[in-house]
C-alpha positions, 0 to 999 in steps of 0.5 A: 879818773877811775870809772868802775863798771860795778863796785863791790863792797863787803863788810861786817855789822860794825862796818855797816854805817861806813859801807852805806856812806860809801854806797851813797857817795858812789850813787852821787857821783854815778847813779848808773853804777851797780853797788853789790854788797856782800859779807857777814851782815849782808848775808844775814839780813839780805832783805834789809839791806836791799831796802837801802836806795843805794844798794842794787844787789846783795850777795848771800854767803860765799861770793866768788862764783856769785859775783862772777855770774852777776857780773857777767849778767850785768855786763851783757846788759841783761836784767834776768838776775833770777837765774843767779843763785845766792842774790837779793835784788830789786826789780820794779819796786819788788825784792827778789831773793834767788835760790841758795847757792851751794858751797864751794866744795873744792877750795883749791879750784879758787885763784890766789887773791889778786894782790897784783891789782892792789897797793899791797903795802896797805894790806899788811895786818898786825899779828901777834909774834910777828915782826911789826917792821915787816909785812904780814899778809893773811891766808885763809886755808879753810872754811866753815865750822861744824859747831854752834857757838851763839856769838859767832856768825861764820856759819852765814857765810861758810856754812857749818861744814868744814872744808880745807885747802890742800897743803900743796895748795897752801904752800904754793901761795905762801911761796908765791907771796914770798917770791913775788912780794917778799912776804915772810910772815903770814897770818892764818885767819881760818875760823877753826884752823886746828880743828883737824890735827892731821891736817895741821 
């Protein structure tokens, strides 16, 4: 049986009810498992999210460094979560929201997704113009957008500053996915892929 020490759930608003259902099922199985939620909906409404009984922590904004620090505190058996920037949590019936976490400036410093830990065949996406018989994996080559379109929530996670990975770093990820998983099709899922023509 899988016995996770922590469960993380990331979701958008249209997935909120499903995420809540999953968190409640996990708590019924083992109430001791800490449940961390993140993503656009949780980042936009952290205090509302932490009000849910089945949710222990909310990660606000970019999650890589925040989740790592939070997991280290949990694994140490600490309950001093106020020093972890970018989270909301409950303690003794009170809700705390810690200081905002700075955005990750050097996106090249982030490792590639840990595909080796997942059944990669389940993660192929549908992309316009792609051969549907072959796997398509997503690549995020940049984060953030300086514009203020009222329909978009990208800034809740990535802010209004554009940051990008280097061409070399992106190419290395493509080569890695091709060599290790025979992937030949990629879907770039940046919010503003074409914002910098020289970069493209």
